[in-house]
N, CA, C and O of each residue as an XYZ file, in Angstrom:
468
protein
N       0.837     -1.176      0.000
C       0.000      0.000      0.000
C       0.884      1.242      0.000
O       1.741      1.397      0.870
N       0.684      2.105     -0.950
C       1.445      3.340     -1.034
C       0.623      4.467     -0.421
O      -0.584      4.565     -0.645
N       1.289      5.312      0.350
C       0.615      6.442      0.987
C       0.418      7.554     -0.030
O       1.389      8.026     -0.620
N      -0.830      7.984     -0.246
C      -1.077      9.039     -1.234
C      -0.551     10.401     -0.769
O      -0.434     10.666      0.427
N      -0.244     11.240     -1.736
C       0.260     12.579     -1.455
C      -0.728     13.375     -0.604
O      -0.314     14.153      0.256
N      -2.007     13.191     -0.830
C      -3.007     13.930     -0.052
C      -2.904     13.599      1.434
O      -3.076     14.479      2.278
N      -2.626     12.344      1.758
C      -2.459     11.951      3.164
C      -1.211     12.593      3.758
O      -1.224     13.055      4.898
N      -0.151     12.617      2.990
C       1.101     13.227      3.452
C       0.888     14.715      3.708
O       1.336     15.242      4.727
N       0.207     15.391      2.788
C      -0.033     16.825      2.953
C      -0.920     17.127      4.166
O      -0.698     18.111      4.871
N      -1.908     16.291      4.401
C      -2.763     16.487      5.581
C      -1.978     16.319      6.877
O      -2.181     17.074      7.828
N      -1.093     15.345      6.918
C      -0.282     15.136      8.123
C       0.718     16.278      8.299
O       0.977     16.702      9.425
N       1.277     16.775      7.203
C       2.173     17.925      7.295
C       1.420     19.155      7.810
O       1.946     19.916      8.621
N       0.199     19.342      7.339
C      -0.638     20.434      7.825
C      -0.942     20.248      9.317
O      -0.929     21.213     10.081
N      -1.208     19.032      9.717
C      -1.468     18.741     11.132
C      -0.254     19.107     11.987
O      -0.409     19.683     13.064
N       0.940     18.782     11.522
C       2.157     19.107     12.267
C       2.334     20.618     12.381
O       2.713     21.122     13.438
N       2.064     21.334     11.305
C       2.196     22.789     11.296
C       1.197     23.434     12.265
O       1.567     24.281     13.079
N      -0.056     23.027     12.169
C      -1.104     23.580     13.034
C      -0.821     23.223     14.500
O      -0.999     24.057     15.387
N      -0.388     22.002     14.747
C      -0.082     21.575     16.109
C       1.048     22.372     16.743
O       1.074     22.550     17.961
N       1.982     22.853     15.928
C       3.080     23.646     16.475
C       2.567     24.957     17.072
O       3.142     25.466     18.034
N       1.500     25.498     16.515
C       0.902     26.697     17.097
C       0.212     26.368     18.419
O       0.140     27.212     19.312
N      -0.292     25.145     18.543
C      -0.883     24.724     19.806
C       0.134     24.799     20.930
O      -0.177     25.264     22.027
N       1.350     24.340     20.657
C       2.396     24.381     21.681
C       2.740     25.817     22.063
O       2.946     26.116     23.239
N       2.802     26.704     21.073
C       3.125     28.106     21.335
C       2.064     28.751     22.226
O       2.393     29.445     23.189
N       0.801     28.522     21.905
C      -0.265     29.131     22.695
C      -0.347     28.526     24.101
O      -0.664     29.231     25.059
N      -0.063     27.226     24.230
C      -0.061     26.635     25.571
C       1.039     27.247     26.435
O       0.822     27.540     27.611
N       2.219     27.438     25.846
C       3.316     28.066     26.614
C       2.957     29.495     26.982
O       3.175     29.921     28.117
N       2.414     30.229     26.041
C       2.031     31.609     26.304
C       0.965     31.680     27.400
O       1.036     32.533     28.285
N      -0.003     30.802     27.340
C      -1.052     30.772     28.358
C      -0.539     30.312     29.702
O      -0.978     30.812     30.738
N       0.383     29.369     29.702
C       0.934     28.854     30.960
C       1.687     29.941     31.714
O       1.706     29.953     32.945
N       2.307     30.853     30.969
C       3.035     31.946     31.607
C       2.126     32.942     32.308
O       2.594     33.764     33.096
N       0.842     32.875     32.030
C      -0.118     33.799     32.629
C      -0.993     33.137     33.697
O      -1.947     33.741     34.188
N      -0.662     31.900     34.048
C      -1.437     31.198     35.077
C      -1.015     31.646     36.470
O       0.148     31.962     36.719
N      -1.973     31.665     37.350
C      -1.732     31.957     38.762
C      -2.412     30.849     39.563
O      -2.929     29.895     38.983
N      -2.413     30.962     40.822
C      -2.976     29.906     41.677
C      -4.496     29.882     41.689
O      -5.085     28.957     42.249
N      -5.133     30.847     41.104
C      -6.590     30.901     41.108
C      -7.152     30.148     39.910
O      -6.634     30.279     38.801
N      -8.197     29.368     40.117
C      -8.822     28.589     39.052
C      -9.418     29.507     37.990
O      -9.527     29.132     36.823
N      -9.800     30.702     38.403
C     -10.402     31.655     37.464
C      -9.426     32.015     36.337
O      -9.845     32.200     35.194
N      -8.134     32.115     36.650
C      -7.166     32.457     35.613
C      -7.051     31.345     34.577
O      -6.749     31.607     33.413
N      -7.290     30.114     34.992
C      -7.275     28.989     34.057
C      -8.486     29.042     33.138
O      -8.361     28.834     31.931
N      -9.625     29.311     33.687
C     -10.866     29.306     32.905
C     -10.976     30.488     31.949
O     -11.631     30.385     30.912
N     -10.350     31.595     32.282
C     -10.455     32.801     31.454
C      -9.238     33.017     30.555
O      -9.095     34.079     29.948
N      -8.386     32.042     30.470
C      -7.138     32.172     29.728
C      -7.362     31.788     28.262
O      -7.371     30.606     27.918
N      -7.540     32.788     27.412
C      -7.836     32.521     26.001
C      -6.651     31.884     25.281
O      -6.837     31.180     24.288
N      -5.444     32.123     25.768
C      -4.266     31.530     25.122
C      -4.263     30.007     25.303
O      -3.962     29.259     24.372
N      -4.601     29.569     26.506
C      -4.701     28.124     26.737
C      -5.804     27.523     25.874
O      -5.632     26.449     25.296
N      -6.932     28.214     25.787
C      -8.037     27.728     24.952
C      -7.615     27.659     23.490
O      -7.955     26.703     22.792
N      -6.875     28.665     23.020
C      -6.400     28.654     21.634
C      -5.438     27.490     21.407
O      -5.494     26.832     20.368
N      -4.552     27.232     22.380
C      -3.617     26.112     22.253
C      -4.343     24.783     22.138
O      -4.001     23.946     21.303
N      -5.343     24.599     22.979
C      -6.141     23.371     22.919
C      -6.873     23.286     21.583
O      -6.948     22.218     20.976
N      -7.409     24.412     21.131
C      -8.105     24.440     19.839
C      -7.197     24.065     18.688
O      -7.597     23.312     17.799
N      -5.964     24.588     18.694
C      -5.019     24.233     17.632
C      -4.685     22.746     17.664
O      -4.560     22.116     16.614
N      -4.540     22.176     18.870
C      -4.258     20.745     18.957
C      -5.439     19.897     18.479
O      -5.243     18.855     17.853
N      -6.652     20.337     18.772
C      -7.833     19.614     18.285
C      -7.895     19.685     16.759
O      -8.149     18.677     16.099
N      -7.665     20.870     16.201
C      -7.666     21.027     14.743
C      -6.560     20.184     14.106
O      -6.764     19.557     13.066
N      -5.404     20.177     14.736
C      -4.289     19.362     14.251
C      -4.669     17.879     14.246
O      -4.361     17.162     13.294
N      -5.326     17.429     15.290
C      -5.756     16.024     15.367
C      -6.757     15.686     14.265
O      -6.731     14.590     13.704
N      -7.633     16.635     13.965
C      -8.605     16.446     12.894
C      -7.892     16.206     11.553
O      -8.230     15.268     10.831
N      -6.912     17.049     11.224
C      -6.175     16.875      9.972
C      -5.387     15.567      9.973
O      -5.285     14.892      8.948
N      -4.830     15.216     11.136
C      -4.061     13.982     11.240
C      -4.939     12.761     10.974
O      -4.543     11.853     10.243
N      -6.120     12.743     11.564
C      -7.043     11.620     11.362
C      -7.450     11.521      9.894
O      -7.529     10.421      9.346
N      -7.708     12.656      9.258
C      -8.045     12.636      7.827
C      -6.898     12.062      7.002
O      -7.118     11.304      6.057
N      -5.681     12.429      7.366
C      -4.520     11.914      6.645
C      -4.318     10.425      6.835
O      -3.857      9.738      5.923
N      -4.657      9.923      8.006
C      -4.458      8.498      8.295
C      -5.415      7.576      7.543
O      -5.134      6.390      7.372
N      -6.530      8.117      7.102
C      -7.558      7.268      6.491
C      -7.012      6.406      5.350
O      -7.371      5.234      5.235
N      -6.163      6.968      4.520
C      -5.710      6.215      3.342
C      -4.209      5.979      3.317
O      -3.681      5.422      2.354
N      -3.525      6.397      4.362
C      -2.075      6.266      4.352
C      -1.574      5.230      5.326
O      -2.323      4.688      6.140
N      -0.293      4.972      5.221
C       0.354      4.022      6.121
C       0.784      4.739      7.396
O       1.466      5.762      7.337
N       0.396      4.217      8.520
C       0.742      4.814      9.802
C       2.256      4.885      9.981
O       2.772      5.870     10.508
N       2.964      3.854      9.549
C       4.416      3.807      9.726
C       5.133      4.872      8.904
O       6.269      5.230      9.219
N       4.502      5.375      7.877
C       5.069      6.451      7.063
C       4.618      7.811      7.589
O       5.414      8.747      7.660
N       3.351      7.921      7.954
C       2.771      9.209      8.317
C       3.111      9.660      9.740
O       3.384     10.839      9.965
N       3.097      8.744     10.686
C       3.277      9.166     12.077
C       4.619      9.849     12.326
O       4.659     10.838     13.058
N       5.711      9.367     11.753
C       6.981     10.081     11.966
C       6.968     11.524     11.438
O       7.744     12.359     11.903
N       6.100     11.816     10.479
C       6.028     13.177      9.949
C       5.477     14.164     10.970
O       5.662     15.373     10.831
N       4.813     13.661     11.977
C       4.318     14.521     13.048
C       5.507     15.217     13.724
O       5.360     16.317     14.257
N       6.667     14.588     13.703
C       7.865     15.174     14.307
C       8.268     16.486     13.633
O       9.020     17.269     14.213
N       7.788     16.731     12.436
C       8.075     18.012     11.793
C       7.470     19.172     12.587
O       7.933     20.308     12.485
N       6.450     18.883     13.366
C       5.886     19.900     14.252
C       6.920     20.405     15.245
O       6.881     21.573     15.634
N       7.854     19.535     15.668
C       8.912     19.956     16.586
C       9.816     20.991     15.921
O      10.301     21.912     16.578
N      10.036     20.835     14.631
C      10.870     21.789     13.907
C      10.178     23.149     13.848
O      10.800     24.178     14.113
N       8.886     23.153     13.500
C       8.143     24.412     13.486
C       8.143     25.039     14.874
O       8.339     26.247     15.014
N       7.926     24.230     15.890
C       7.878     24.741     17.259
C       9.208     25.371     17.654
O       9.230     26.374     18.367
N      10.302     24.800     17.203
C      11.617     25.364     17.482
C      11.731     26.782     16.927
O      12.230     27.682     17.603
N      11.271     26.972     15.703
C      11.355     28.304     15.102
C      10.367     29.283     15.734
O      10.692     30.457     15.913
N       9.162     28.813     16.074
C       8.207     29.697     16.750
C       8.745     30.086     18.125
O       8.547     31.218     18.566
N       9.420     29.166     18.803
C       9.992     29.460     20.111
C      11.030     30.578     20.014
O      11.122     31.436     20.891
N      11.785     30.551     18.962
C      12.774     31.614     18.729
C      12.076     32.938     18.434
O      12.431     33.978     18.989
N      11.086     32.885     17.562
C      10.394     34.091     17.124
C       9.573     34.741     18.241
O       9.654     35.952     18.447
N       8.790     33.946     18.954
C       7.862     34.500     19.937
C       8.423     34.621     21.348
O       8.004     35.494     22.109
N       9.368     33.751     21.704
C       9.865     33.727     23.077
C      11.354     34.050     23.190
O      11.892     34.124     24.294
N      12.014     34.241     22.054
C      13.433     34.578     22.071
C      14.337     33.447     22.512
O      15.470     33.692     22.927
N      13.864     32.215     22.431
C      14.687     31.077     22.841
C      15.833     30.888     21.848
O      15.640     31.076     20.647
N      17.008     30.523     22.324
C      18.165     30.413     21.435
C      18.089     29.202     20.505
O      17.534     28.160     20.854
N      18.658     29.369     19.324
C      18.829     28.252     18.385
C      20.270     27.778     18.542
O      21.208     28.466     18.140
N      20.433     26.610     19.122
C      21.771     26.093     19.403
C      22.186     25.042     18.377
O      21.379     24.556     17.584
N      23.446     24.721     18.423
C      23.977     23.684     17.525
C      23.267     22.358     17.766
O      22.947     21.646     16.814
N      23.019     22.023     19.018
C      22.339     20.766     19.332
C      20.916     20.746     18.797
O      20.439     19.697     18.364
N      20.228     21.878     18.816
C      18.878     21.930     18.266
C      18.903     21.714     16.757
O      18.045     21.022     16.209
N      19.898     22.313     16.083
C      20.014     22.083     14.641
C      20.388     20.630     14.338
O      19.945     20.069     13.336
N      21.192     20.031     15.190
C      21.513     18.611     15.035
C      20.253     17.772     15.177
O      20.044     16.825     14.419
N      19.411     18.118     16.150
C      18.137     17.419     16.330
C      17.243     17.555     15.109
O      16.618     16.583     14.685
N      17.178     18.755     14.540
C      16.395     18.966     13.311
C      16.915     18.063     12.204
O      16.139     17.426     11.492
N      18.228     18.014     12.067
C      18.820     17.159     11.031
C      18.463     15.697     11.223
O      18.148     14.998     10.259
N      18.511     15.233     12.460
C      18.173     13.834     12.725
C      16.699     13.548     12.423
O      16.365     12.493     11.884
N      15.827     14.486     12.769
C      14.403     14.314     12.451
C      14.210     14.198     10.944
O      13.506     13.309     10.466
N      14.844     15.105     10.198
C      14.686     15.100      8.739
C      15.261     13.840      8.108
O      14.660     13.269      7.198
N      16.414     13.410      8.582
C      17.016     12.181      8.053
C      16.107     10.986      8.335
O      15.902     10.141      7.464
N      15.569     10.917      9.537
C      14.669      9.816      9.881
C      13.431      9.778      9.006
O      13.006      8.710      8.566
N      12.857     10.937      8.756
C      11.654     10.999      7.914
C      11.978     10.578      6.487
O      11.210      9.842      5.867
N      13.098     11.036      5.969
C      13.495     10.651      4.607
C      13.704      9.144      4.521
O      13.234      8.501      3.583
N      14.405      8.582      5.493
C      14.650      7.135      5.470
C      13.356      6.345      5.532
O      13.191      5.368      4.802
N      12.440      6.755      6.392
C      11.158      6.054      6.488
C      10.343      6.188      5.210
O       9.640      5.255      4.823
N      10.428      7.336      4.551
C       9.671      7.541      3.330
C      10.267      6.808      2.135
O       9.591      6.623      1.123
N      11.515      6.391      2.240
C      12.096      5.562      1.175
C      11.349      4.248      1.046
O      11.306      3.653     -0.031
N      10.758      3.793      2.148
C       9.978      2.560      2.139
C       8.599      2.754      1.551
O       7.849      1.788      1.413
N       8.248      3.973      1.202
C       6.940      4.282      0.627
C       6.952      4.158     -0.890
O       5.927      4.382     -1.534
N       8.070      3.813     -1.458
C       8.176      3.760     -2.924
C       7.717      2.441     -3.474
O       7.743      2.236     -4.687
């Protein structure tokens, strides 16, 4: 069974959308206090959860016709997007080790996709 391009694109979209979920959760977490009211009124946390739900929706659509062993590793591309959003929105440093991690993720995805031919 070959994984169709449409499934791959949906999973890539899921990874991209999910990376925004992580950004909004971090942003919302920084505004939490000990009161339950701050949790319930925190729109950033709600947005983060919403992005993760939307990401899951795209992921499930992508899985319908594709191979799980090919598609699931592509979710790791969300970590790459999250790394760049972390730099952009939170000023987190981009280190040599982080770039090494990106390289390993990309190499792993390429190797797994070689089996999709």
